[in-house]
C-alpha angles and dihedrals in degrees: 000000000000110000134186111229134220108187115199129198100214107020132088105187117208126196114271093022124119119226129191114219130190108202120196110141114094095234091057093042086057090046089052095048092049094049093049090047091049097037087233131140124236127218125252117208133178115242115244091187139005134020129301097226121064096346111121091178096058112133116213130196115266097238125062143133131271112241125204120206107242098165133028132184132165114213126216090255088058097255122139117230115200141182112201132181124216115238120167136007114239138183122218113238098181133355124233117210096176096101134064087257130043117265137167150195100250139178122226119230122221114234096160116134094255091057098045129069131185133170109262094226090053091052091048092051093049095047090047093051096043088051093051092048093053090048091047091050091052091050091051090054092050099261136106137214132185094220138337116248109230129175116274096214111084096224094048088046092055094048092048092053092041086058096041094051093064122173128089106041094203088061091048090050089054089050092051089052095048127096115250098260092046092047090052091048090054092047092049090057094046094047090051091054095046093049090049089049092051091052092056099041129070116247116276124181091208095056117103129186116249148128120292122244094239 
């Protein structure tokens, strides 16, 4: 499929995740108008090199997530404020530089339940540790919750946690590119390390879970 692209410097978008965007460059204003008129999504890619604003030579990663506009507002200073929702992973097959914005021929990847498998004990471990982490963070901030509601589907669970565990964007990109079971394996290891860290450190309201820089 042909896909308009919106490369971002510090965002890895996962399926099922909402993302606010502020659009001010003319090329992305045009992209937004065209997507809204056609009722089509655009593709969000993490930048590998370069800047997201005014850099025509920026180089993105080849795998990203399609994003559908769910909310649109124009501000008095003529910016566009969007809320988009991640839908499908895709891989770029060839880039198209013939438009004001970057576009590509891309192949959608199938993450439907029938196409993904994961060991049930792995899924249970990750869901349990993810729930304990969210409960622990609430407790550290003076709150309390009986149980965290996490997605039942293994792939949706893996995407939710990959987004929740923000931090090093290169690590998040590797999670986006991984298959479901591999993604869950990586998240189990990461959650184990974070929960162990929380046991050994005093509570801090400013601390957030995330990937280390190493």
